[in-house]
The first five atom37 places (N, CA, C, CB, O) and aatype in JSON, in Angstrom:
{
  "aatype": [12, 16, 9, 3, 19, 1, 15, 0, 19, 9, 7, 0, 11, 5, 18, 10, 5, 15, 10, 5, 3, 5, 9, 7, 12, 10, 9, 3, 3, 10, 1, 10, 6, 6, 19, 6, 10, 15, 6, 3, 1, 11, 13, 17, 10, 9, 16, 10, 7, 13, 15, 1, 15, 0, 3, 11, 0, 11, 2, 14, 10, 0, 3, 10, 9, 3, 15, 14, 11, 18, 6, 1, 6, 18, 11, 9, 13, 11, 9, 2, 15, 6, 16, 7, 6, 19, 5, 15, 12, 11, 9, 1, 6, 19],
  "atom_mask": [
    [1, 1, 1, 1, 1],
    [1, 1, 1, 1, 1],
    [1, 1, 1, 1, 1],
    [1, 1, 1, 1, 1],
    [1, 1, 1, 1, 1],
    [1, 1, 1, 1, 1],
    [1, 1, 1, 1, 1],
    [1, 1, 1, 1, 1],
    [1, 1, 1, 1, 1],
    [1, 1, 1, 1, 1],
    [1, 1, 1, 0, 1],
    [1, 1, 1, 1, 1],
    [1, 1, 1, 1, 1],
    [1, 1, 1, 1, 1],
    [1, 1, 1, 1, 1],
    [1, 1, 1, 1, 1],
    [1, 1, 1, 1, 1],
    [1, 1, 1, 1, 1],
    [1, 1, 1, 1, 1],
    [1, 1, 1, 1, 1],
    [1, 1, 1, 1, 1],
    [1, 1, 1, 1, 1],
    [1, 1, 1, 1, 1],
    [1, 1, 1, 0, 1],
    [1, 1, 1, 1, 1],
    [1, 1, 1, 1, 1],
    [1, 1, 1, 1, 1],
    [1, 1, 1, 1, 1],
    [1, 1, 1, 1, 1],
    [1, 1, 1, 1, 1],
    [1, 1, 1, 1, 1],
    [1, 1, 1, 1, 1],
    [1, 1, 1, 1, 1],
    [1, 1, 1, 1, 1],
    [1, 1, 1, 1, 1],
    [1, 1, 1, 1, 1],
    [1, 1, 1, 1, 1],
    [1, 1, 1, 1, 1],
    [1, 1, 1, 1, 1],
    [1, 1, 1, 1, 1],
    [1, 1, 1, 1, 1],
    [1, 1, 1, 1, 1],
    [1, 1, 1, 1, 1],
    [1, 1, 1, 1, 1],
    [1, 1, 1, 1, 1],
    [1, 1, 1, 1, 1],
    [1, 1, 1, 1, 1],
    [1, 1, 1, 1, 1],
    [1, 1, 1, 0, 1],
    [1, 1, 1, 1, 1],
    [1, 1, 1, 1, 1],
    [1, 1, 1, 1, 1],
    [1, 1, 1, 1, 1],
    [1, 1, 1, 1, 1],
    [1, 1, 1, 1, 1],
    [1, 1, 1, 1, 1],
    [1, 1, 1, 1, 1],
    [1, 1, 1, 1, 1],
    [1, 1, 1, 1, 1],
    [1, 1, 1, 1, 1],
    [1, 1, 1, 1, 1],
    [1, 1, 1, 1, 1],
    [1, 1, 1, 1, 1],
    [1, 1, 1, 1, 1],
    [1, 1, 1, 1, 1],
    [1, 1, 1, 1, 1],
    [1, 1, 1, 1, 1],
    [1, 1, 1, 1, 1],
    [1, 1, 1, 1, 1],
    [1, 1, 1, 1, 1],
    [1, 1, 1, 1, 1],
    [1, 1, 1, 1, 1],
    [1, 1, 1, 1, 1],
    [1, 1, 1, 1, 1],
    [1, 1, 1, 1, 1],
    [1, 1, 1, 1, 1],
    [1, 1, 1, 1, 1],
    [1, 1, 1, 1, 1],
    [1, 1, 1, 1, 1],
    [1, 1, 1, 1, 1],
    [1, 1, 1, 1, 1],
    [1, 1, 1, 1, 1],
    [1, 1, 1, 1, 1],
    [1, 1, 1, 0, 1],
    [1, 1, 1, 1, 1],
    [1, 1, 1, 1, 1],
    [1, 1, 1, 1, 1],
    [1, 1, 1, 1, 1],
    [1, 1, 1, 1, 1],
    [1, 1, 1, 1, 1],
    [1, 1, 1, 1, 1],
    [1, 1, 1, 1, 1],
    [1, 1, 1, 1, 1],
    [1, 1, 1, 1, 1]
  ],
  "atom_positions": [
    [[0.8, -1.25, -0.09], [0.07, -0.14, 0.17], [0.86, 1.28, -0.07], [-0.4, -0.29, 1.56], [1.91, 1.4, 0.55]],
    [[0.47, 2.29, -0.85], [1.39, 3.4, -1.17], [1.0, 4.37, -0.42], [1.47, 3.84, -2.53], [1.77, 4.91, 0.37]],
    [[-0.47, 4.78, -0.57], [-1.03, 5.93, -0.07], [-1.6, 5.6, 1.57], [-2.23, 6.39, -1.15], [-2.09, 4.51, 1.84]],
    [[-1.48, 6.51, 2.43], [-2.19, 6.49, 3.57], [-3.44, 7.1, 3.57], [-1.51, 6.97, 4.49], [-3.78, 7.75, 2.58]],
    [[-4.21, 6.97, 4.58], [-5.57, 7.39, 4.65], [-5.67, 8.72, 4.5], [-6.2, 7.03, 5.8], [-6.47, 9.24, 3.73]],
    [[-4.75, 9.44, 5.32], [-5.01, 11.29, 4.92], [-4.78, 11.49, 3.32], [-3.6, 12.52, 5.82], [-5.4, 12.42, 2.8]],
    [[-3.97, 10.7, 2.54], [-4.08, 10.91, 1.31], [-5.36, 10.57, 0.61], [-3.12, 10.34, 0.8], [-6.01, 11.22, -0.2]],
    [[-5.52, 9.64, 1.04], [-6.91, 8.86, 0.46], [-8.04, 10.24, 0.45], [-7.56, 7.31, 1.77], [-8.57, 10.73, -0.55]],
    [[-8.18, 10.63, 1.73], [-9.21, 11.66, 1.85], [-9.1, 12.71, 1.19], [-9.39, 12.06, 2.97], [-10.04, 13.05, 0.47]],
    [[-7.98, 13.44, 1.27], [-7.31, 14.42, 0.37], [-7.95, 14.25, -0.88], [-5.79, 14.25, 0.25], [-8.76, 15.04, -1.36]],
    [[-7.47, 12.96, -1.53], [-7.85, 12.94, -2.84], [-9.41, 12.88, -3.28], [0.0, 0.0, 0.0], [-9.86, 13.4, -4.3]],
    [[-10.16, 12.15, -2.34], [-11.46, 12.17, -2.2], [-12.13, 13.51, -2.48], [-11.72, 11.72, -0.97], [-12.91, 13.77, -3.4]],
    [[-11.69, 14.31, -1.52], [-12.33, 15.88, -1.25], [-12.07, 16.53, -2.49], [-11.62, 16.84, 0.05], [-13.01, 17.13, -3.01]],
    [[-10.68, 16.53, -3.21], [-10.33, 17.2, -4.22], [-11.22, 16.73, -5.36], [-8.92, 17.07, -4.43], [-11.54, 17.52, -6.25]],
    [[-11.52, 15.79, -5.36], [-12.15, 15.11, -6.68], [-13.6, 15.71, -6.66], [-12.18, 13.29, -6.66], [-14.06, 16.3, -7.64]],
    [[-14.26, 15.53, -5.54], [-15.73, 15.82, -5.29], [-15.45, 17.75, -5.73], [-16.35, 15.29, -3.21], [-16.07, 18.27, -6.66]],
    [[-14.77, 18.28, -5.15], [-14.85, 19.74, -5.31], [-14.49, 19.94, -6.91], [-13.75, 20.57, -4.22], [-14.85, 20.97, -7.48]],
    [[-13.87, 19.07, -7.48], [-13.42, 19.44, -8.81], [-14.84, 19.34, -9.85], [-12.1, 18.33, -9.27], [-15.07, 19.87, -10.93]],
    [[-15.64, 18.43, -9.01], [-17.01, 18.14, -10.06], [-18.28, 19.21, -9.53], [-17.67, 16.18, -9.86], [-19.44, 19.26, -9.96]],
    [[-17.77, 19.89, -8.64], [-18.93, 20.92, -8.17], [-19.64, 21.4, -9.09], [-18.52, 22.06, -7.51], [-20.87, 21.3, -9.03]],
    [[-18.97, 22.05, -10.18], [-20.03, 22.88, -10.82], [-20.68, 21.85, -12.02], [-19.32, 24.41, -11.48], [-21.46, 22.35, -12.83]],
    [[-20.34, 20.4, -12.11], [-20.93, 19.57, -13.03], [-22.12, 18.79, -12.12], [-19.77, 18.56, -13.76], [-23.01, 18.18, -12.71]],
    [[-22.1, 18.83, -10.68], [-23.24, 18.09, -10.36], [-24.4, 19.07, -10.04], [-22.93, 17.13, -9.2], [-25.49, 18.73, -9.57]],
    [[-24.01, 20.41, -10.38], [-25.12, 21.24, -10.19], [-25.63, 21.82, -8.81], [0.0, 0.0, 0.0], [-26.73, 22.37, -8.76]],
    [[-24.73, 21.69, -7.59], [-25.15, 22.32, -6.57], [-23.72, 22.68, -6.0], [-26.15, 21.49, -5.69], [-22.68, 22.25, -6.48]],
    [[-23.82, 23.64, -4.74], [-22.92, 24.02, -3.95], [-22.7, 22.9, -3.08], [-23.25, 25.2, -3.34], [-23.58, 22.18, -2.62]],
    [[-21.22, 22.79, -2.84], [-20.99, 21.79, -1.5], [-20.55, 22.51, -0.4], [-19.9, 20.64, -1.69], [-19.48, 23.12, -0.43]],
    [[-21.42, 22.5, 0.75], [-21.4, 23.18, 1.71], [-20.92, 22.31, 2.96], [-22.64, 23.79, 1.78], [-21.27, 21.14, 2.82]],
    [[-20.26, 22.52, 4.05], [-20.12, 21.71, 5.36], [-19.41, 20.52, 4.79], [-21.59, 21.31, 6.17], [-19.88, 19.44, 5.14]],
    [[-18.5, 20.5, 4.1], [-17.85, 19.11, 3.86], [-17.25, 18.4, 4.82], [-16.93, 19.15, 2.99], [-16.2, 18.84, 5.28]],
    [[-17.69, 17.43, 5.2], [-17.25, 16.25, 6.39], [-16.57, 15.07, 5.89], [-18.52, 15.61, 7.17], [-16.81, 14.66, 4.75]],
    [[-15.85, 14.56, 6.55], [-15.14, 12.98, 6.43], [-16.38, 12.32, 7.2], [-13.31, 12.67, 7.35], [-16.84, 12.96, 8.14]],
    [[-16.9, 11.17, 6.9], [-18.08, 10.59, 7.84], [-17.58, 9.27, 8.22], [-19.62, 10.44, 7.11], [-17.62, 8.82, 9.36]],
    [[-17.02, 8.57, 6.98], [-16.5, 7.04, 7.27], [-15.26, 7.14, 6.32], [-17.72, 5.62, 6.82], [-15.07, 7.88, 5.35]],
    [[-14.23, 5.89, 7.07], [-13.17, 5.45, 6.25], [-12.98, 3.86, 6.37], [-11.88, 6.22, 6.67], [-13.12, 3.28, 7.44]],
    [[-12.69, 3.28, 5.32], [-12.45, 1.68, 5.49], [-11.35, 1.22, 4.33], [-14.04, 0.76, 5.25], [-11.27, 1.71, 3.2]],
    [[-10.65, 0.32, 4.8], [-9.65, -0.26, 3.83], [-10.41, -1.62, 3.49], [-8.01, -0.48, 4.51], [-10.91, -2.34, 4.35]],
    [[-10.42, -1.85, 2.24], [-11.27, -3.04, 1.8], [-10.27, -4.25, 2.43], [-11.56, -3.12, -0.09], [-9.2, -4.05, 2.99]],
    [[-10.84, -5.39, 2.2], [-10.28, -6.43, 2.77], [-8.8, -7.04, 2.09], [-11.38, -7.4, 2.75], [-7.78, -7.47, 2.63]],
    [[-9.09, -6.89, 0.99], [-7.78, -7.08, 0.27], [-6.69, -6.1, -0.1], [-8.07, -7.55, -0.8], [-5.7, -6.27, -0.82]],
    [[-7.21, -4.72, 0.75], [-6.32, -3.88, 0.86], [-5.8, -2.86, -0.55], [-5.34, -4.73, 1.41], [-4.92, -2.0, -0.63]],
    [[-6.76, -3.4, -1.54], [-6.62, -2.57, -2.79], [-7.15, -1.16, -2.73], [-7.31, -3.24, -3.9], [-6.64, -0.26, -3.4]],
    [[-8.12, -1.0, -1.97], [-9.02, 0.33, -2.06], [-9.41, 0.77, -0.5], [-10.54, 0.01, -3.03], [-9.89, 0.11, 0.41]],
    [[-9.07, 1.98, -0.57], [-9.81, 2.93, 0.34], [-11.07, 3.45, 0.12], [-9.16, 3.95, 0.51], [-11.13, 4.27, -0.8]],
    [[-12.13, 3.19, 0.74], [-13.33, 3.41, 0.77], [-13.67, 4.63, 1.66], [-13.92, 2.25, 1.12], [-13.64, 4.53, 2.88]],
    [[-13.99, 5.76, 1.06], [-14.07, 7.11, 1.7], [-15.4, 7.71, 1.6], [-13.11, 8.05, 1.1], [-15.8, 8.05, 0.49]],
    [[-16.21, 7.9, 2.75], [-17.52, 8.54, 2.84], [-17.59, 9.94, 3.01], [-18.23, 8.01, 3.85], [-17.18, 10.32, 4.11]],
    [[-17.93, 10.69, 2.34], [-17.79, 12.26, 2.48], [-19.14, 12.81, 2.47], [-16.93, 12.96, 1.3], [-19.91, 12.46, 1.57]],
    [[-19.55, 13.71, 3.44], [-21.14, 14.38, 3.4], [-21.02, 15.87, 3.57], [0.0, 0.0, 0.0], [-20.2, 16.54, 4.2]],
    [[-21.81, 16.13, 3.02], [-22.05, 17.82, 2.77], [-23.35, 18.08, 2.8], [-21.55, 18.45, 1.36], [-24.25, 17.3, 2.52]],
    [[-23.47, 19.5, 3.25], [-24.79, 20.12, 2.95], [-25.06, 20.5, 1.58], [-24.97, 21.28, 3.72], [-24.19, 20.75, 0.74]],
    [[-26.38, 20.52, 1.38], [-26.96, 21.05, 0.09], [-28.39, 21.83, 0.57], [-27.25, 19.68, -1.08], [-29.04, 21.59, 1.58]],
    [[-28.63, 22.7, -0.36], [-30.18, 23.27, -0.48], [-31.2, 22.26, -0.51], [-30.42, 24.11, -1.79], [-31.26, 21.4, -1.39]],
    [[-32.03, 22.36, 0.49], [-33.28, 21.23, 0.38], [-33.96, 21.46, -0.92], [-34.49, 21.37, 1.65], [-34.13, 22.61, -1.31]],
    [[-34.37, 20.44, -1.61], [-35.43, 20.42, -2.78], [-36.83, 20.53, -2.27], [-35.36, 19.09, -3.62], [-37.42, 19.51, -1.94]],
    [[-37.47, 21.83, -2.18], [-38.91, 21.9, -1.94], [-39.76, 21.46, -3.03], [-39.28, 23.2, -1.63], [-40.98, 21.61, -2.94]],
    [[-39.23, 20.93, -4.02], [-40.24, 20.18, -5.11], [-40.52, 18.72, -4.66], [-39.53, 20.1, -6.72], [-41.34, 18.05, -5.29]],
    [[-39.91, 18.23, -3.66], [-40.02, 17.13, -3.17], [-41.08, 17.07, -1.9], [-38.71, 16.76, -2.91], [-41.46, 15.97, -1.48]],
    [[-41.52, 18.26, -1.34], [-42.43, 18.54, -0.66], [-43.34, 19.69, -0.86], [-41.97, 18.55, 0.29], [-43.03, 20.64, -0.14]],
    [[-44.43, 19.9, -1.64], [-45.28, 20.9, -1.81], [-45.63, 21.73, -0.78], [-46.26, 20.47, -2.25], [-45.97, 22.88, -1.07]],
    [[-45.6, 21.34, 0.51], [-46.05, 22.03, 1.52], [-44.92, 22.78, 2.27], [-46.77, 21.16, 2.34], [-45.19, 23.39, 3.3]],
    [[-43.73, 22.74, 1.82], [-42.45, 22.97, 2.23], [-42.7, 24.75, 2.73], [-41.23, 22.58, 0.84], [-42.29, 25.19, 3.8]],
    [[-43.3, 25.4, 1.9], [-43.11, 26.88, 2.18], [-44.3, 27.1, 3.4], [-43.39, 27.93, 0.63], [-44.24, 28.11, 4.11]],
    [[-45.32, 26.12, 3.57], [-46.18, 26.37, 4.51], [-45.79, 25.85, 5.84], [-47.36, 25.91, 4.12], [-46.41, 26.29, 6.8]],
    [[-44.84, 24.97, 6.04], [-44.39, 24.28, 7.25], [-42.68, 24.74, 7.44], [-44.65, 22.49, 7.01], [-41.93, 24.97, 6.49]],
    [[-42.32, 24.81, 8.78], [-40.92, 24.71, 8.89], [-40.09, 23.75, 8.61], [-40.65, 24.89, 9.84], [-39.55, 23.08, 9.49]],
    [[-39.88, 23.55, 7.21], [-39.22, 22.38, 6.88], [-37.45, 23.1, 6.64], [-40.1, 21.57, 5.34], [-37.18, 24.27, 6.39]],
    [[-36.56, 22.03, 6.8], [-35.26, 22.41, 6.88], [-34.63, 22.82, 5.47], [-34.54, 21.3, 7.51], [-34.77, 22.2, 4.41]],
    [[-34.0, 23.87, 5.65], [-33.41, 24.57, 4.39], [-32.26, 23.77, 3.65], [-32.81, 25.98, 4.82], [-32.01, 23.86, 2.45]],
    [[-31.63, 23.0, 4.53], [-30.36, 21.98, 4.12], [-30.66, 20.48, 4.18], [-29.07, 22.18, 5.15], [-31.31, 20.03, 5.12]],
    [[-30.28, 19.82, 3.34], [-30.19, 18.26, 3.55], [-28.76, 17.95, 3.63], [-30.87, 17.36, 2.34], [-27.86, 18.72, 3.3]],
    [[-28.61, 16.63, 4.14], [-27.07, 16.12, 3.97], [-27.15, 15.08, 2.78], [-26.4, 15.3, 5.47], [-28.07, 14.31, 2.51]],
    [[-26.04, 15.27, 2.19], [-25.79, 13.77, 0.98], [-24.45, 13.51, 1.39], [-25.84, 14.06, -1.05], [-23.56, 14.28, 1.77]],
    [[-24.49, 12.08, 1.19], [-23.3, 11.54, 1.37], [-22.78, 10.68, 0.05], [-23.41, 10.72, 2.62], [-23.5, 9.9, -0.58]],
    [[-21.53, 10.95, -0.21], [-20.81, 10.21, -1.43], [-19.45, 9.14, -0.88], [-20.14, 11.57, -2.54], [-18.5, 9.39, -0.15]],
    [[-19.83, 7.93, -1.55], [-18.43, 6.8, -1.33], [-17.65, 7.02, -2.33], [-18.7, 5.12, -1.36], [-18.04, 6.98, -3.49]],
    [[-16.29, 7.31, -1.95], [-15.17, 7.25, -2.75], [-14.52, 5.9, -2.78], [-14.25, 8.22, -2.33], [-14.18, 5.45, -1.68]],
    [[-14.31, 5.25, -3.74], [-13.17, 4.15, -3.81], [-11.92, 4.79, -4.59], [-13.74, 2.71, -4.66], [-11.88, 5.16, -5.77]],
    [[-11.03, 4.81, -3.75], [-9.71, 4.94, -4.11], [-8.57, 4.02, -4.17], [-9.38, 5.71, -3.5], [-8.22, 3.39, -3.17]],
    [[-7.92, 3.9, -5.38], [-6.71, 2.88, -5.47], [-5.68, 3.07, -4.36], [-5.94, 3.04, -6.87], [-5.09, 4.14, -4.22]],
    [[-5.47, 1.99, -3.55], [-4.63, 2.26, -2.29], [-2.96, 2.32, -2.92], [-4.92, 0.86, -1.0], [-2.03, 2.67, -2.21]],
    [[-2.81, 1.93, -4.26], [-1.18, 2.05, -4.88], [-1.26, 3.24, -5.44], [-0.61, 0.93, -6.06], [-0.18, 3.82, -5.41]],
    [[-2.27, 3.94, -6.03], [-1.84, 5.09, -7.03], [-2.63, 6.15, -6.65], [-2.05, 4.81, -8.6], [-2.35, 7.17, -7.28]],
    [[-3.78, 6.31, -5.59], [-4.35, 7.17, -4.83], [-5.69, 7.67, -6.21], [0.0, 0.0, 0.0], [-6.4, 8.66, -6.05]],
    [[-5.77, 7.01, -7.13], [-6.69, 7.21, -8.19], [-8.03, 7.12, -7.63], [-6.51, 6.24, -9.31], [-8.28, 6.23, -6.81]],
    [[-8.88, 7.94, -7.98], [-10.47, 7.65, -7.89], [-10.98, 6.76, -8.65], [-11.26, 8.7, -8.18], [-11.03, 6.98, -9.86]],
    [[-11.45, 5.64, -8.15], [-12.01, 4.64, -9.19], [-13.39, 4.86, -9.27], [-11.76, 3.15, -8.86], [-13.78, 4.83, -10.44]],
    [[-14.38, 5.08, -8.35], [-15.71, 5.46, -8.26], [-16.12, 6.25, -7.32], [-16.4, 4.54, -8.18], [-15.58, 6.31, -6.22]],
    [[-17.31, 7.07, -7.74], [-17.96, 7.72, -6.51], [-19.63, 7.21, -6.57], [-17.77, 9.58, -6.6], [-20.22, 7.03, -7.64]],
    [[-20.06, 7.09, -5.63], [-21.56, 6.71, -5.31], [-22.25, 7.42, -4.29], [-21.67, 5.35, -4.91], [-21.79, 7.97, -3.29]],
    [[-23.46, 7.3, -4.7], [-24.37, 7.97, -3.39], [-24.37, 6.75, -2.6], [-26.12, 8.6, -3.72], [-24.41, 5.6, -3.02]],
    [[-24.3, 7.24, -1.22], [-24.68, 6.47, 0.1], [-26.19, 6.63, 0.35], [-23.85, 7.04, 1.43], [-26.68, 7.74, 0.53]],
    [[-26.75, 5.77, 0.36], [-28.09, 5.86, 0.68], [-28.12, 5.76, 2.47], [-28.95, 4.57, -0.19], [-27.41, 4.97, 3.09]],
    [[-29.02, 6.65, 3.06], [-28.99, 6.96, 4.33], [-30.0, 5.99, 4.94], [-29.26, 8.43, 4.55], [-30.23, 6.01, 6.15]]
  ]
}
């Protein structure tokens, strides 16, 4: 294994931030949520969470009730432990 957990987390954060304009939302309050090394030690699995504006279209009564203005979203990044390359980014279901 050539990269440590700190390098894997930095790589995942940089990758997500580089896609911010393409995913169509501002990334706010970015936090490290989970870290896992795969059993075969080939990949770091890094979960990052961030806040985004709540989608009022999901709740037609949002303007009438005190609904949250932000929602948390979570992404799982699969990072190659040898190269540090991001292999995948997936939505983590809550």
